[in-house]
N, CA, C, O and the ligand as a Tripos MOL2 file, in Angstrom:
@<TRIPOS>MOLECULE
protein
  317   315    80     0     0
PROTEIN
NO_CHARGES

@<TRIPOS>ATOM
      1 N           0.8810   -1.1910   -0.0070 N.3       1 MET1
      2 CA         -0.0180    0.0150    0.0040 C.3       1 MET1
      3 C           0.8900    1.2420   -0.0010 C.2       1 MET1
      4 O           1.8730    1.3210    0.7360 O.2       1 MET1
      5 N           0.5390    2.1600   -0.8270 N.am      2 THR2
      6 CA          1.2530    3.4310   -0.8790 C.3       2 THR2
      7 C           0.3890    4.5070   -0.2600 C.2       2 THR2
      8 O          -0.8120    4.5450   -0.5260 O.2       2 THR2
      9 N           0.9330    5.3550    0.5280 N.am      3 SER3
     10 CA          0.2170    6.4500    1.1240 C.3       3 SER3
     11 C           1.0580    7.7100    1.0760 C.2       3 SER3
     12 O           2.2880    7.6680    1.0950 O.2       3 SER3
     13 N           0.3670    8.8180    1.0150 N.am      4 GLN4
     14 CA          0.9980   10.1180    1.0130 C.3       4 GLN4
     15 C           0.8590   10.6910    2.4320 C.2       4 GLN4
     16 O          -0.2590   10.8390    2.9260 O.2       4 GLN4
     17 N           1.9440   11.0050    3.0700 N.am      5 ILE5
     18 CA          1.8930   11.6140    4.3960 C.3       5 ILE5
     19 C           2.2700   13.0760    4.1900 C.2       5 ILE5
     20 O           3.3780   13.3730    3.7440 O.2       5 ILE5
     21 N           1.3740   13.9710    4.5030 N.am      6 ALA6
     22 CA          1.6790   15.3880    4.3770 C.3       6 ALA6
     23 C           2.7710   15.8390    5.2660 C.2       6 ALA6
     24 O           2.7770   15.5040    6.4510 O.2       6 ALA6
     25 N           3.6880   16.5760    4.7570 N.am      7 THR7
     26 CA          4.7480   17.0670    5.5960 C.3       7 THR7
     27 C           4.4120   18.4090    6.2640 C.2       7 THR7
     28 O           5.1290   18.8630    7.1560 O.2       7 THR7
     29 N           3.3530   19.0130    5.8360 N.am      8 THR8
     30 CA          2.8480   20.2070    6.5560 C.3       8 THR8
     31 C           1.3920   19.9460    6.9680 C.2       8 THR8
     32 O           0.5920   19.4170    6.1970 O.2       8 THR8
     33 N           1.0910   20.3240    8.1730 N.am      9 TRP9
     34 CA         -0.2660   20.1350    8.7180 C.3       9 TRP9
     35 C          -0.9630   21.4740    8.6890 C.2       9 TRP9
     36 O          -0.3080   22.5160    8.6490 O.2       9 TRP9
     37 N          -2.2930   21.4600    8.7090 N.am     10 PRO10
     38 CA         -3.0240   22.6910    8.9780 C.3      10 PRO10
     39 C          -2.6710   23.2470   10.3120 C.2      10 PRO10
     40 O          -2.3760   22.4600   11.2120 O.2      10 PRO10
     41 N          -2.6730   24.5060   10.5220 N.am     11 THR11
     42 CA         -2.1470   25.1120   11.7300 C.3      11 THR11
     43 C          -2.9140   24.7390   12.9690 C.2      11 THR11
     44 O          -2.3490   24.8010   14.0610 O.2      11 THR11
     45 N          -4.2190   24.3400   12.8610 N.am     12 ASP12
     46 CA         -4.9700   24.0010   14.0180 C.3      12 ASP12
     47 C          -4.8410   22.5650   14.4350 C.2      12 ASP12
     48 O          -5.4140   22.1960   15.4600 O.2      12 ASP12
     49 N          -4.1360   21.7340   13.7200 N.am     13 VAL13
     50 CA         -4.0060   20.3350   14.0460 C.3      13 VAL13
     51 C          -2.9240   20.1360   15.1310 C.2      13 VAL13
     52 O          -1.7620   20.4750   14.9050 O.2      13 VAL13
     53 N          -3.2740   19.6210   16.2360 N.am     14 LEU14
     54 CA         -2.3930   19.4360   17.3440 C.3      14 LEU14
     55 C          -1.7150   18.0250   17.3080 C.2      14 LEU14
     56 O          -0.5210   17.8790   17.5690 O.2      14 LEU14
     57 N          -2.5340   17.0160   16.9740 N.am     15 LEU15
     58 CA         -2.0660   15.6760   16.7790 C.3      15 LEU15
     59 C          -2.6820   15.0350   15.5150 C.2      15 LEU15
     60 O          -3.8030   15.3670   15.1300 O.2      15 LEU15
     61 N          -1.9630   14.1510   14.9010 N.am     16 ARG16
     62 CA         -2.4810   13.5490   13.6710 C.3      16 ARG16
     63 C          -2.1820   12.0520   13.7160 C.2      16 ARG16
     64 O          -1.0650   11.6410   14.0270 O.2      16 ARG16
     65 N          -3.1930   11.2450   13.4010 N.am     17 PHE17
     66 CA         -3.0280    9.7860   13.3380 C.3      17 PHE17
     67 C          -3.4310    9.3570   11.9520 C.2      17 PHE17
     68 O          -4.4630    9.7810   11.4330 O.2      17 PHE17
     69 N          -2.5810    8.4820   11.3290 N.am     18 LEU18
     70 CA         -2.8290    7.9640    9.9940 C.3      18 LEU18
     71 C          -3.6270    6.7250   10.0580 C.2      18 LEU18
     72 O          -3.2870    5.8130   10.8110 O.2      18 LEU18
     73 N          -4.7480    6.6380    9.2510 N.am     19 THR19
     74 CA         -5.5450    5.4160    9.1480 C.3      19 THR19
     75 C          -4.9090    4.4310    8.2640 C.2      19 THR19
     76 O          -3.9350    4.7580    7.5860 O.2      19 THR19
     77 N          -5.3950    3.2520    8.2290 N.am     20 ILE20
     78 CA         -4.8140    2.1330    7.4360 C.3      20 ILE20
     79 C          -5.0150    2.3610    5.9230 C.2      20 ILE20
     80 O          -4.3820    1.6910    5.1080 O.2      20 ILE20
     81 N          -5.8860    3.2950    5.5550 N.am     21 VAL21
     82 CA         -6.1160    3.5600    4.0710 C.3      21 VAL21
     83 C          -5.6830    4.9270    3.7040 C.2      21 VAL21
     84 O          -5.9510    5.3540    2.5800 O.2      21 VAL21
     85 N          -5.0360    5.6470    4.5610 N.am     22 GLY22
     86 CA         -4.4240    6.9250    4.2020 C.3      22 GLY22
     87 C          -5.1700    8.1460    4.5910 C.2      22 GLY22
     88 O          -4.7200    9.2420    4.2580 O.2      22 GLY22
     89 N          -6.2770    8.0510    5.2700 N.am     23 ALA23
     90 CA         -6.9150    9.2480    5.7870 C.3      23 ALA23
     91 C          -6.2190    9.6180    7.1230 C.2      23 ALA23
     92 O          -5.3310    8.9120    7.6010 O.2      23 ALA23
     93 N          -6.6500   10.7230    7.6830 N.am     24 THR24
     94 CA         -6.0710   11.0740    8.9770 C.3      24 THR24
     95 C          -7.1940   11.3330    9.9810 C.2      24 THR24
     96 O          -8.3200   11.6810    9.6270 O.2      24 THR24
     97 N          -6.8340   11.1480   11.2410 N.am     25 VAL25
     98 CA         -7.6750   11.4920   12.3630 C.3      25 VAL25
     99 C          -6.9470   12.6480   13.0540 C.2      25 VAL25
    100 O          -5.8830   12.4360   13.6340 O.2      25 VAL25
    101 N          -7.4840   13.8330   13.0060 N.am     26 ASP26
    102 CA         -6.8940   14.9970   13.5280 C.3      26 ASP26
    103 C          -7.4660   15.4600   14.8230 C.2      26 ASP26
    104 O          -8.6860   15.4980   14.9790 O.2      26 ASP26
    105 N          -6.5990   15.8250   15.7900 N.am     27 VAL27
    106 CA         -7.0170   16.4490   17.0430 C.3      27 VAL27
    107 C          -6.8400   17.9070   16.8910 C.2      27 VAL27
    108 O          -5.7420   18.3880   16.6120 O.2      27 VAL27
    109 N          -7.9420   18.6460   17.0760 N.am     28 VAL28
    110 CA         -7.9780   20.0880   16.8590 C.3      28 VAL28
    111 C          -8.7230   20.7560   17.9960 C.2      28 VAL28
    112 O          -9.5960   20.1280   18.5950 O.2      28 VAL28
    113 N          -8.4110   22.0290   18.3260 N.am     29 PRO29
    114 CA         -9.2270   22.8020   19.2650 C.3      29 PRO29
    115 C         -10.5390   23.1840   18.6160 C.2      29 PRO29
    116 O         -10.6500   23.2140   17.3910 O.2      29 PRO29
    117 N         -11.5040   23.4660   19.4140 N.am     30 GLN30
    118 CA        -12.8160   23.8850   18.9370 C.3      30 GLN30
    119 C         -13.0480   25.3180   19.2950 C.2      30 GLN30
    120 O         -13.6850   25.6020   20.3100 O.2      30 GLN30
    121 N         -12.5340   26.2720   18.4640 N.am     31 PRO31
    122 CA        -12.5600   27.6960   18.8240 C.3      31 PRO31
    123 C         -13.9830   28.3140   18.8130 C.2      31 PRO31
    124 O         -14.1770   29.4100   19.3390 O.2      31 PRO31
    125 N         -14.9570   27.6280   18.2280 N.am     32 THR32
    126 CA        -16.2900   28.2830   18.1230 C.3      32 THR32
    127 C         -17.1430   27.9740   19.3120 C.2      32 THR32
    128 O         -18.2710   28.4590   19.3970 O.2      32 THR32
    129 N         -16.6410   27.1690   20.2560 N.am     33 THR33
    130 CA        -17.4650   26.8480   21.4670 C.3      33 THR33
    131 C         -17.1780   27.7630   22.5680 C.2      33 THR33
    132 O         -16.1170   28.3860   22.6210 O.2      33 THR33
    133 N         -18.1420   27.8650   23.4910 N.am     34 ALA34
    134 CA        -17.9720   28.7350   24.6420 C.3      34 ALA34
    135 C         -17.0780   28.0610   25.6620 C.2      34 ALA34
    136 O         -16.6950   28.6800   26.6550 O.2      34 ALA34
    137 N         -16.7450   26.8290   25.4380 N.am     35 LEU35
    138 CA        -15.8810   26.0960   26.3930 C.3      35 LEU35
    139 C         -14.4340   26.1270   25.8320 C.2      35 LEU35
    140 O         -14.1540   25.4120   24.8710 O.2      35 LEU35
    141 N         -13.5430   26.9030   26.3820 N.am     36 PRO36
    142 CA        -12.2800   27.1110   25.7510 C.3      36 PRO36
    143 C         -11.3250   25.9230   25.7450 C.2      36 PRO36
    144 O         -10.3800   25.8950   24.9580 O.2      36 PRO36
    145 N         -11.5520   24.9770   26.5840 N.am     37 ASP37
    146 CA        -10.7160   23.7770   26.6470 C.3      37 ASP37
    147 C         -11.2760   22.5850   25.8220 C.2      37 ASP37
    148 O         -10.7790   21.4630   25.9080 O.2      37 ASP37
    149 N         -12.2910   22.8640   25.0490 N.am     38 ARG38
    150 CA        -12.8640   21.7790   24.3320 C.3      38 ARG38
    151 C         -12.0290   21.4350   23.0130 C.2      38 ARG38
    152 O         -11.6850   22.2980   22.2060 O.2      38 ARG38
    153 N         -11.7740   20.2180   22.9030 N.am     39 HIS39
    154 CA        -11.0120   19.7340   21.7230 C.3      39 HIS39
    155 C         -11.7780   18.6060   21.0810 C.2      39 HIS39
    156 O         -12.6610   18.0210   21.7080 O.2      39 HIS39
    157 N         -11.4460   18.2750   19.7900 N.am     40 ALA40
    158 CA        -12.1180   17.2350   19.0700 C.3      40 ALA40
    159 C         -11.0850   16.4140   18.3570 C.2      40 ALA40
    160 O         -10.0170   16.9080   17.9960 O.2      40 ALA40
    161 N         -11.4170   15.1120   18.1470 N.am     41 ALA41
    162 CA        -10.6970   14.2300   17.2850 C.3      41 ALA41
    163 C         -11.6620   14.0040   16.0900 C.2      41 ALA41
    164 O         -12.7820   13.5250   16.2730 O.2      41 ALA41
    165 N         -11.2280   14.3390   14.9270 N.am     42 ILE42
    166 CA        -12.0730   14.1750   13.7120 C.3      42 ILE42
    167 C         -11.3960   13.2990   12.7060 C.2      42 ILE42
    168 O         -10.2360   13.5090   12.3500 O.2      42 ILE42
    169 N         -12.1640   12.2630   12.2260 N.am     43 CYS43
    170 CA        -11.6640   11.4590   11.1730 C.3      43 CYS43
    171 C         -11.9230   12.0910    9.8060 C.2      43 CYS43
    172 O         -13.0760   12.3710    9.4750 O.2      43 CYS43
    173 N         -10.9300   12.3120    9.0410 N.am     44 ARG44
    174 CA        -11.0670   12.9660    7.7420 C.3      44 ARG44
    175 C         -11.5480   11.9760    6.6580 C.2      44 ARG44
    176 O         -11.8080   12.3680    5.5200 O.2      44 ARG44
    177 N         -11.6620   10.6690    7.0400 N.am     45 GLY45
    178 CA        -12.1290    9.6560    6.1550 C.3      45 GLY45
    179 C         -13.7150    9.5170    6.2900 C.2      45 GLY45
    180 O         -14.4550    9.7600    5.3360 O.2      45 GLY45
    181 N         -14.1480    9.1440    7.4340 N.am     46 CYS46
    182 CA        -15.6110    8.9560    7.5900 C.3      46 CYS46
    183 C         -16.2970   10.0540    8.3740 C.2      46 CYS46
    184 O         -17.5130    9.9990    8.5590 O.2      46 CYS46
    185 N         -15.5570   11.0560    8.8440 N.am     47 GLU47
    186 CA        -16.0670   12.1800    9.5150 C.3      47 GLU47
    187 C         -16.6000   11.8880   10.9680 C.2      47 GLU47
    188 O         -17.2800   12.7090   11.5830 O.2      47 GLU47
    189 N         -16.2650   10.7410   11.4380 N.am     48 ALA48
    190 CA        -16.6390   10.4630   12.8220 C.3      48 ALA48
    191 C         -15.8240   11.4370   13.7630 C.2      48 ALA48
    192 O         -14.7270   11.8770   13.4190 O.2      48 ALA48
    193 N         -16.3880   11.7320   14.9040 N.am     49 SER49
    194 CA        -15.6940   12.6270   15.7670 C.3      49 SER49
    195 C         -15.9260   12.2780   17.2220 C.2      49 SER49
    196 O         -16.8750   11.5730   17.5640 O.2      49 SER49
    197 N         -15.0330   12.7900   18.0870 N.am     50 TYR50
    198 CA        -15.0910   12.5970   19.4840 C.3      50 TYR50
    199 C         -14.7430   13.8760   20.1610 C.2      50 TYR50
    200 O         -13.6870   14.4390   19.8730 O.2      50 TYR50
    201 N         -15.5580   14.3690   21.0380 N.am     51 PHE51
    202 CA        -15.3160   15.6510   21.6560 C.3      51 PHE51
    203 C         -14.8900   15.4670   23.1360 C.2      51 PHE51
    204 O         -15.2140   14.4680   23.7780 O.2      51 PHE51
    205 N         -14.1720   16.4470   23.6260 N.am     52 ASN52
    206 CA        -13.6270   16.3910   24.9400 C.3      52 ASN52
    207 C         -13.7130   17.7810   25.5890 C.2      52 ASN52
    208 O         -13.4250   18.7680   24.9120 O.2      52 ASN52
    209 N         -14.0690   17.8950   26.7840 N.am     53 HIS53
    210 CA        -14.1950   19.1330   27.5080 C.3      53 HIS53
    211 C         -12.9890   19.5120   28.3440 C.2      53 HIS53
    212 O         -12.9720   20.5680   28.9750 O.2      53 HIS53
    213 N         -12.0000   18.6710   28.3510 N.am     54 VAL54
    214 CA        -10.8840   18.9190   29.2990 C.3      54 VAL54
    215 C          -9.5470   18.8840   28.5530 C.2      54 VAL54
    216 O          -8.6010   18.2670   29.0420 O.2      54 VAL54
    217 N          -9.4400   19.5280   27.3800 N.am     55 GLY55
    218 CA         -8.1900   19.5810   26.6790 C.3      55 GLY55
    219 C          -7.8960   18.2570   25.9780 C.2      55 GLY55
    220 O          -8.8040   17.4520   25.7660 O.2      55 GLY55
    221 N          -6.6970   18.0400   25.6370 N.am     56 VAL56
    222 CA         -6.2940   16.8490   24.9190 C.3      56 VAL56
    223 C          -5.9710   15.7620   25.9490 C.2      56 VAL56
    224 O          -4.8290   15.5790   26.3690 O.2      56 VAL56
    225 N          -7.0040   15.0720   26.3210 N.am     57 SER57
    226 CA         -6.8420   14.0590   27.3700 C.3      57 SER57
    227 C          -6.4930   12.6990   26.8080 C.2      57 SER57
    228 O          -6.5090   12.4720   25.5990 O.2      57 SER57
    229 N          -6.1830   11.8180   27.7110 N.am     58 TYR58
    230 CA         -5.8730   10.4560   27.2950 C.3      58 TYR58
    231 C          -7.0410    9.8460   26.5330 C.2      58 TYR58
    232 O          -6.7990    9.1610   25.5390 O.2      58 TYR58
    233 N          -8.2970   10.0510   26.9380 N.am     59 ASP59
    234 CA         -9.4720    9.5280   26.2730 C.3      59 ASP59
    235 C          -9.5430    9.9890   24.8000 C.2      59 ASP59
    236 O          -9.8510    9.2010   23.9050 O.2      59 ASP59
    237 N          -9.2600   11.2360   24.5810 N.am     60 LEU60
    238 CA         -9.3300   11.8210   23.2280 C.3      60 LEU60
    239 C          -8.2490   11.1700   22.3950 C.2      60 LEU60
    240 O          -8.5390   10.6920   21.2990 O.2      60 LEU60
    241 N          -7.0480   11.1310   22.8550 N.am     61 LYS61
    242 CA         -5.9630   10.5130   22.0880 C.3      61 LYS61
    243 C          -6.1860    9.0190   21.9100 C.2      61 LYS61
    244 O          -5.8330    8.4720   20.8650 O.2      61 LYS61
    245 N          -6.7540    8.3510   22.8880 N.am     62 ASP62
    246 CA         -7.0340    6.9170   22.7700 C.3      62 ASP62
    247 C          -8.0800    6.6810   21.6950 C.2      62 ASP62
    248 O          -7.9650    5.7610   20.8840 O.2      62 ASP62
    249 N          -9.1280    7.5500   21.7010 N.am     63 TRP63
    250 CA        -10.1820    7.3970   20.6550 C.3      63 TRP63
    251 C          -9.5300    7.5780   19.2580 C.2      63 TRP63
    252 O          -9.7840    6.7740   18.3610 O.2      63 TRP63
    253 N          -8.6930    8.6260   19.0670 N.am     64 ALA64
    254 CA         -8.1050    8.9010   17.8110 C.3      64 ALA64
    255 C          -7.2200    7.7330   17.3910 C.2      64 ALA64
    256 O          -7.2410    7.3500   16.2220 O.2      64 ALA64
    257 N          -6.4530    7.1630   18.2960 N.am     65 GLN65
    258 CA         -5.5600    6.1050   17.9520 C.3      65 GLN65
    259 C          -6.3560    4.8570   17.6220 C.2      65 GLN65
    260 O          -6.0450    4.2120   16.6210 O.2      65 GLN65
    261 N          -7.3320    4.4840   18.3720 N.am     66 THR66
    262 CA         -8.1470    3.3230   18.0800 C.3      66 THR66
    263 C          -8.9020    3.4770   16.7920 C.2      66 THR66
    264 O          -8.9350    2.5280   16.0080 O.2      66 THR66
    265 N          -9.5030    4.5950   16.5240 N.am     67 HIS67
    266 CA        -10.2760    4.8640   15.3350 C.3      67 HIS67
    267 C          -9.3250    4.7970   14.1170 C.2      67 HIS67
    268 O          -9.6940    4.1800   13.1170 O.2      67 HIS67
    269 N          -8.1830    5.3700   14.1530 N.am     68 SER68
    270 CA         -7.2420    5.3250   13.0290 C.3      68 SER68
    271 C          -6.7780    3.8990   12.7140 C.2      68 SER68
    272 O          -6.4130    3.5850   11.5810 O.2      68 SER68
    273 N          -6.8010    3.0480   13.7390 N.am     69 GLY69
    274 CA         -6.3770    1.6610   13.4970 C.3      69 GLY69
    275 C          -7.4180    0.7980   12.8580 C.2      69 GLY69
    276 O          -7.1140   -0.3060   12.4070 O.2      69 GLY69
    277 N          -8.6890    1.2860   12.8030 N.am     70 THR70
    278 CA         -9.7420    0.4040   12.3280 C.3      70 THR70
    279 C         -10.5320    0.9830   11.1290 C.2      70 THR70
    280 O         -11.1450    0.2340   10.3690 O.2      70 THR70
    281 N         -10.5080    2.3270   10.9710 N.am     71 CYS71
    282 CA        -11.3680    2.9480    9.9760 C.3      71 CYS71
    283 C         -10.7910    2.6980    8.5960 C.2      71 CYS71
    284 O          -9.5860    2.7990    8.3630 O.2      71 CYS71
    285 N         -11.7290    2.3580    7.6640 N.am     72 ARG72
    286 CA        -11.3640    2.0910    6.3090 C.3      72 ARG72
    287 C         -12.0010    3.0800    5.2930 C.2      72 ARG72
    288 O         -12.0190    2.8250    4.0890 O.2      72 ARG72
    289 N         -12.4950    4.1560    5.7910 N.am     73 ALA73
    290 CA        -13.1060    5.1120    4.9580 C.3      73 ALA73
    291 C         -12.0080    5.9710    4.2210 C.2      73 ALA73
    292 O         -11.1080    6.5180    4.8580 O.2      73 ALA73
    293 N         -12.1160    6.0610    2.9140 N.am     74 LEU74
    294 CA        -11.1390    6.7560    2.1360 C.3      74 LEU74
    295 C         -11.3350    8.2920    2.3110 C.2      74 LEU74
    296 O         -12.4660    8.7530    2.4690 O.2      74 LEU74
    297 N         -10.2610    9.0520    2.2840 N.am     75 PRO75
    298 CA        -10.3810   10.4650    2.3530 C.3      75 PRO75
    299 C         -10.9810   11.0140    1.0340 C.2      75 PRO75
    300 O         -10.7640   10.4380   -0.0330 O.2      75 PRO75
    301 N         -11.7020   12.0790    1.1140 N.am     76 ARG76
    302 CA        -12.3150   12.6850   -0.1020 C.3      76 ARG76
    303 C         -11.1760   13.2460   -0.9420 C.2      76 ARG76
    304 O         -10.2630   13.9030   -0.4440 O.2      76 ARG76
    305 N         -11.2730   12.9440   -2.3090 N.am     77 PRO77
    306 CA        -10.1600   13.5060   -3.1690 C.3      77 PRO77
    307 C         -10.1440   15.0160   -3.1240 C.2      77 PRO77
    308 O         -11.1930   15.6510   -3.0100 O.2      77 PRO77
    309 N          -8.9900   15.5770   -3.2110 N.am     78 THR78
    310 CA         -8.8600   16.9950   -3.1170 C.3      78 THR78
    311 C          -8.8210   17.7530   -4.4720 C.2      78 THR78
    312 O          -8.9300   18.9780   -4.5270 O.2      78 THR78
    313 N          -8.6590   16.9610   -5.5610 N.am     79 ALA79
    314 CA         -8.5660   17.6360   -6.8970 C.3      79 ALA79
    315 C          -9.7640   17.1900   -7.7350 C.2      79 ALA79
    316 O          -9.9070   17.6150   -8.8820 O.2      79 ALA79
    317 ZN        -13.1030    7.1270   10.2510 Zn       80 ZN80
@<TRIPOS>BOND
     1     1     2 1
     2     2     3 1
     3     3     4 2
     4     3     5 am
     5     5     6 1
     6     6     7 1
     7     7     8 2
     8     7     9 am
     9     9    10 1
    10    10    11 1
    11    11    12 2
    12    11    13 am
    13    13    14 1
    14    14    15 1
    15    15    16 2
    16    15    17 am
    17    17    18 1
    18    18    19 1
    19    19    20 2
    20    19    21 am
    21    21    22 1
    22    22    23 1
    23    23    24 2
    24    23    25 am
    25    25    26 1
    26    26    27 1
    27    27    28 2
    28    27    29 am
    29    29    30 1
    30    30    31 1
    31    31    32 2
    32    31    33 am
    33    33    34 1
    34    34    35 1
    35    35    36 2
    36    35    37 am
    37    37    38 1
    38    38    39 1
    39    39    40 2
    40    39    41 am
    41    41    42 1
    42    42    43 1
    43    43    44 2
    44    43    45 am
    45    45    46 1
    46    46    47 1
    47    47    48 2
    48    47    49 am
    49    49    50 1
    50    50    51 1
    51    51    52 2
    52    51    53 am
    53    53    54 1
    54    54    55 1
    55    55    56 2
    56    55    57 am
    57    57    58 1
    58    58    59 1
    59    59    60 2
    60    59    61 am
    61    61    62 1
    62    62    63 1
    63    63    64 2
    64    63    65 am
    65    65    66 1
    66    66    67 1
    67    67    68 2
    68    67    69 am
    69    69    70 1
    70    70    71 1
    71    71    72 2
    72    71    73 am
    73    73    74 1
    74    74    75 1
    75    75    76 2
    76    75    77 am
    77    77    78 1
    78    78    79 1
    79    79    80 2
    80    79    81 am
    81    81    82 1
    82    82    83 1
    83    83    84 2
    84    83    85 am
    85    85    86 1
    86    86    87 1
    87    87    88 2
    88    87    89 am
    89    89    90 1
    90    90    91 1
    91    91    92 2
    92    91    93 am
    93    93    94 1
    94    94    95 1
    95    95    96 2
    96    95    97 am
    97    97    98 1
    98    98    99 1
    99    99   100 2
   100    99   101 am
   101   101   102 1
   102   102   103 1
   103   103   104 2
   104   103   105 am
   105   105   106 1
   106   106   107 1
   107   107   108 2
   108   107   109 am
   109   109   110 1
   110   110   111 1
   111   111   112 2
   112   111   113 am
   113   113   114 1
   114   114   115 1
   115   115   116 2
   116   115   117 am
   117   117   118 1
   118   118   119 1
   119   119   120 2
   120   119   121 am
   121   121   122 1
   122   122   123 1
   123   123   124 2
   124   123   125 am
   125   125   126 1
   126   126   127 1
   127   127   128 2
   128   127   129 am
   129   129   130 1
   130   130   131 1
   131   131   132 2
   132   131   133 am
   133   133   134 1
   134   134   135 1
   135   135   136 2
   136   135   137 am
   137   137   138 1
   138   138   139 1
   139   139   140 2
   140   139   141 am
   141   141   142 1
   142   142   143 1
   143   143   144 2
   144   143   145 am
   145   145   146 1
   146   146   147 1
   147   147   148 2
   148   147   149 am
   149   149   150 1
   150   150   151 1
   151   151   152 2
   152   151   153 am
   153   153   154 1
   154   154   155 1
   155   155   156 2
   156   155   157 am
   157   157   158 1
   158   158   159 1
   159   159   160 2
   160   159   161 am
   161   161   162 1
   162   162   163 1
   163   163   164 2
   164   163   165 am
   165   165   166 1
   166   166   167 1
   167   167   168 2
   168   167   169 am
   169   169   170 1
   170   170   171 1
   171   171   172 2
   172   171   173 am
   173   173   174 1
   174   174   175 1
   175   175   176 2
   176   175   177 am
   177   177   178 1
   178   178   179 1
   179   179   180 2
   180   179   181 am
   181   181   182 1
   182   182   183 1
   183   183   184 2
   184   183   185 am
   185   185   186 1
   186   186   187 1
   187   187   188 2
   188   187   189 am
   189   189   190 1
   190   190   191 1
   191   191   192 2
   192   191   193 am
   193   193   194 1
   194   194   195 1
   195   195   196 2
   196   195   197 am
   197   197   198 1
   198   198   199 1
   199   199   200 2
   200   199   201 am
   201   201   202 1
   202   202   203 1
   203   203   204 2
   204   203   205 am
   205   205   206 1
   206   206   207 1
   207   207   208 2
   208   207   209 am
   209   209   210 1
   210   210   211 1
   211   211   212 2
   212   211   213 am
   213   213   214 1
   214   214   215 1
   215   215   216 2
   216   215   217 am
   217   217   218 1
   218   218   219 1
   219   219   220 2
   220   219   221 am
   221   221   222 1
   222   222   223 1
   223   223   224 2
   224   223   225 am
   225   225   226 1
   226   226   227 1
   227   227   228 2
   228   227   229 am
   229   229   230 1
   230   230   231 1
   231   231   232 2
   232   231   233 am
   233   233   234 1
   234   234   235 1
   235   235   236 2
   236   235   237 am
   237   237   238 1
   238   238   239 1
   239   239   240 2
   240   239   241 am
   241   241   242 1
   242   242   243 1
   243   243   244 2
   244   243   245 am
   245   245   246 1
   246   246   247 1
   247   247   248 2
   248   247   249 am
   249   249   250 1
   250   250   251 1
   251   251   252 2
   252   251   253 am
   253   253   254 1
   254   254   255 1
   255   255   256 2
   256   255   257 am
   257   257   258 1
   258   258   259 1
   259   259   260 2
   260   259   261 am
   261   261   262 1
   262   262   263 1
   263   263   264 2
   264   263   265 am
   265   265   266 1
   266   266   267 1
   267   267   268 2
   268   267   269 am
   269   269   270 1
   270   270   271 1
   271   271   272 2
   272   271   273 am
   273   273   274 1
   274   274   275 1
   275   275   276 2
   276   275   277 am
   277   277   278 1
   278   278   279 1
   279   279   280 2
   280   279   281 am
   281   281   282 1
   282   282   283 1
   283   283   284 2
   284   283   285 am
   285   285   286 1
   286   286   287 1
   287   287   288 2
   288   287   289 am
   289   289   290 1
   290   290   291 1
   291   291   292 2
   292   291   293 am
   293   293   294 1
   294   294   295 1
   295   295   296 2
   296   295   297 am
   297   297   298 1
   298   298   299 1
   299   299   300 2
   300   299   301 am
   301   301   302 1
   302   302   303 1
   303   303   304 2
   304   303   305 am
   305   305   306 1
   306   306   307 1
   307   307   308 2
   308   307   309 am
   309   309   310 1
   310   310   311 1
   311   311   312 2
   312   311   313 am
   313   313   314 1
   314   314   315 1
   315   315   316 2
@<TRIPOS>SUBSTRUCTURE
     1 MET1         2 RESIDUE 1 A MET
     2 THR2         6 RESIDUE 1 A THR
     3 SER3        10 RESIDUE 1 A SER
     4 GLN4        14 RESIDUE 1 A GLN
     5 ILE5        18 RESIDUE 1 A ILE
     6 ALA6        22 RESIDUE 1 A ALA
     7 THR7        26 RESIDUE 1 A THR
     8 THR8        30 RESIDUE 1 A THR
     9 TRP9        34 RESIDUE 1 A TRP
    10 PRO10       38 RESIDUE 1 A PRO
    11 THR11       42 RESIDUE 1 A THR
    12 ASP12       46 RESIDUE 1 A ASP
    13 VAL13       50 RESIDUE 1 A VAL
    14 LEU14       54 RESIDUE 1 A LEU
    15 LEU15       58 RESIDUE 1 A LEU
    16 ARG16       62 RESIDUE 1 A ARG
    17 PHE17       66 RESIDUE 1 A PHE
    18 LEU18       70 RESIDUE 1 A LEU
    19 THR19       74 RESIDUE 1 A THR
    20 ILE20       78 RESIDUE 1 A ILE
    21 VAL21       82 RESIDUE 1 A VAL
    22 GLY22       86 RESIDUE 1 A GLY
    23 ALA23       90 RESIDUE 1 A ALA
    24 THR24       94 RESIDUE 1 A THR
    25 VAL25       98 RESIDUE 1 A VAL
    26 ASP26      102 RESIDUE 1 A ASP
    27 VAL27      106 RESIDUE 1 A VAL
    28 VAL28      110 RESIDUE 1 A VAL
    29 PRO29      114 RESIDUE 1 A PRO
    30 GLN30      118 RESIDUE 1 A GLN
    31 PRO31      122 RESIDUE 1 A PRO
    32 THR32      126 RESIDUE 1 A THR
    33 THR33      130 RESIDUE 1 A THR
    34 ALA34      134 RESIDUE 1 A ALA
    35 LEU35      138 RESIDUE 1 A LEU
    36 PRO36      142 RESIDUE 1 A PRO
    37 ASP37      146 RESIDUE 1 A ASP
    38 ARG38      150 RESIDUE 1 A ARG
    39 HIS39      154 RESIDUE 1 A HIS
    40 ALA40      158 RESIDUE 1 A ALA
    41 ALA41      162 RESIDUE 1 A ALA
    42 ILE42      166 RESIDUE 1 A ILE
    43 CYS43      170 RESIDUE 1 A CYS
    44 ARG44      174 RESIDUE 1 A ARG
    45 GLY45      178 RESIDUE 1 A GLY
    46 CYS46      182 RESIDUE 1 A CYS
    47 GLU47      186 RESIDUE 1 A GLU
    48 ALA48      190 RESIDUE 1 A ALA
    49 SER49      194 RESIDUE 1 A SER
    50 TYR50      198 RESIDUE 1 A TYR
    51 PHE51      202 RESIDUE 1 A PHE
    52 ASN52      206 RESIDUE 1 A ASN
    53 HIS53      210 RESIDUE 1 A HIS
    54 VAL54      214 RESIDUE 1 A VAL
    55 GLY55      218 RESIDUE 1 A GLY
    56 VAL56      222 RESIDUE 1 A VAL
    57 SER57      226 RESIDUE 1 A SER
    58 TYR58      230 RESIDUE 1 A TYR
    59 ASP59      234 RESIDUE 1 A ASP
    60 LEU60      238 RESIDUE 1 A LEU
    61 LYS61      242 RESIDUE 1 A LYS
    62 ASP62      246 RESIDUE 1 A ASP
    63 TRP63      250 RESIDUE 1 A TRP
    64 ALA64      254 RESIDUE 1 A ALA
    65 GLN65      258 RESIDUE 1 A GLN
    66 THR66      262 RESIDUE 1 A THR
    67 HIS67      266 RESIDUE 1 A HIS
    68 SER68      270 RESIDUE 1 A SER
    69 GLY69      274 RESIDUE 1 A GLY
    70 THR70      278 RESIDUE 1 A THR
    71 CYS71      282 RESIDUE 1 A CYS
    72 ARG72      286 RESIDUE 1 A ARG
    73 ALA73      290 RESIDUE 1 A ALA
    74 LEU74      294 RESIDUE 1 A LEU
    75 PRO75      298 RESIDUE 1 A PRO
    76 ARG76      302 RESIDUE 1 A ARG
    77 PRO77      306 RESIDUE 1 A PRO
    78 THR78      310 RESIDUE 1 A THR
    79 ALA79      314 RESIDUE 1 A ALA
    80 ZN80       317 GROUP 0 **** ****
């Protein structure tokens, strides 16, 4: 399997996990919420997400790691 790993990340991505088919699960802050410490892990393949109210916790990273290890949704083509 060949995959492209971006060498530059969007500025809001704090952590990035690569899925087995080349999508990413990104951990990002949620600036639009009234809760300043809220972060999310978002799969760029299937768009599943997990939200957290206490920063980048173990639970958030664990969800991102586990999801990236099992998700087979392909990322949407960019061109
Ligand atoms: Zn997914």
